[in-house]
N, C-alpha and C positions, 0 to 999 in steps of 0.2 A: 631639571638637573644640568640640561643642556644650556639653559638660560644662565645658570649659574657659572658656568664653566664659559662661556661668551664672554659675560661683564668681569671675570677674573681676569681675563684676558686683554679685555678692552683696559682696565684699568694700569694693567702691565704695563702696555703699550703707550697710554698716556705717560705715566709717569715717566718710563724710559727718556720718552719725546721731551717732556720737562727740563728748564734751564734750572739746576740748582746752583749754579753759582755765587747766586746772592746769599746765602746761605751763610752765616757766621756762625765760629764756632769760637770757642776760648771761655777762658774766666768771668763772670760776670763782675764788674765794677761795683766797687762802692765808693759814692761819692759823699763827702761830710763837710760842714761849715766850720773849719778848725777854730774861729773865733767868735764867741758870744756877740749876737750883736752885728757882725759883718756878715752880711750874703756877698760881697763883691770877691769871696775870697773862698775859693772851693779845694777842696782836695778829693783826688781821684788814687783809690786804692785796688789793685788787683789781688784776690786773697788765691789762695793755692798756688804761687812761685814756689821753687824749690829754696829750702830752708837758706843758702846763705845770700837768696835774693828777696826775701820776705821783709826788710825794713827798708822799703824804696816808697817813694808815691810820686803822684804828679801835683803839681799846684799851679792853679787856673786863677786870675785874676781880672777881672773886667773892670776896667778904669780909663779913663782917656789921657794917657801917657803924652805928652809933650816932649819936646827935643831939651835934654838936660834933666829931663825927672830923674828922679832915685827911690829906690825901694833900698830899704835896711833890713836884713832880716838876720833876727836872732834865733839860735835853736838849742834844745837841751841838752844835742849828746855833738861830736865829730860827724860832718858827713861831706858828700862833694853836693854842690848843686850846679846842676847843667842846664842850659838856655833849649828849649825847643827850636827855636827859632834864632839864630843869631846875627838876623839882616836890620834889627833895629835896636840892639843892647847888648852890653859888655855885662860878664859877670867878676866881681872881684872878690875876693877874700882877706880880711885883716884877722889881727889877735881875736875879737869877740863878736863879729859877726859877718855876713854875707853883704856885698851892695849889688845890683844890679841897675846900670848906667842907662838911659836910652840918651842916642843920638839920631833917631829919627823919631818924629811923630807915631805913633801906635794905640788903638782902642783897648788892647787887653794884652796879655802876656803869660806864658805858660812856662814852666820851669821843673826838673825832676830834683828830687830831696834824694841822696843814695847814702844809707848810712854804712858804716863799717858793717862786713859781714859777720853774722851772729852775734851781731852787738844789739842794744836797745834802738827801738824806733825813734829816730831825731826828730820831737816835735819842735814845732814852733811856739815861740817862749814870746815874741813880738814882730811886728811887721809895720813898718813908717814908709808910709810915702810922702815924699816932699815935707819931711817934718810933723806930719799928721799921723799920728798913733792908730791903726785900723785892727789892730789886736790888742785890746788894753785887758780881755777878759779868756786867754785863751783856753781852749781846751787841752786835756793832757789824758792818753792812756785809749783814745778811742779806736785805735786799732790794733789794741794788746790781745781781744779776745779772738782776731782773726792770725795771728802769728801761731803757726804749729810745731814748727821745729820740724825735727826728725822724731818719727813715733815708729820703733822698732818693737813694741810689743802693745798689748791690749788686755 
């Protein structure tokens, strides 16, 4: 019995001295290729957000973007597009789509698509890089099962 108590005490002391600063907490991320046949485009979605924040996700594109490269994105719902890093590109909106224009060379890009709160998820319907379509077969509804909204009864 005494050995068990000493072992328990040692375990508690070791745990108390361990640095837990590298423990990561939060919701798990879901990663999806939103365009059939294109591994260069990845959507990253965090489920479990508040209902007003559920229809947003990150987009990451791996491609060698040169100065003056252009990405043209068409969505099926109104949204805001915000670059993760503004040091090499700018984003513009016109009536039908969004454009990202590079003013410096870069190997990839990340941006956030945020839909109107409590509305449908704005899915990519076309993604064109320098006049070449990278999303001719877009997936639709791949995040719908993770949208929970308000749940006030069961």
